[in-house]
C-alpha positions, 0 to 999 in steps of 0.5 A: 204227398204225405210223410210216413208216420212211424210208431211202435218204438219203446223200451225192451229187454235184450232178447225181446221183440218189437214191431215197428209200423210205418203208415203211408198215406197220400197218393204216391202214384204207385206202391212205393219202395220203402226202407228203414233206417236207424240212427244211434246217438253219436252215430251216422244214420244206417240202412236197416231194411228195404222192401220193394213194390214187389215185396222183395226185401234186403237187410243189413248184415247186422240184423239179418235173421233177426229183423223182418220187413213186410207190408200190408196194402190196405191200409198201406203200412210197412212193418219192421218186426225185430226179434232177439233185440240187442243193446246195439239195436238201440236207436231212432228208427226212421221210415223212408219212401224212396222215390219221393224221398219222404222221411218220417219223424222216427220212433225210438227203440231202447234195448236195455235191462 
């Protein structure tokens, strides 16, 4: 099993958009459930969004209506589309394969004018 790899982070102005990608490779035996976490400086890691193998999704209240998680099967990639970004969304964002507890190294998102 191979850890997921995030990409797509960067600097964006308030109200802007970014889409993060989580590339999943390796034989996990099944389509994995994946979640996105974020960790802001000095704060605990928090759950942002989840997508199940059947593409059911769930979101933290703080991002509902602004973030969308979706996936492609070939290649197996999970995306986190983030719209109307706010300074409080600034954090390192991590992709996590739930059943194997594999974490990516994260990608940094900074929302600032």
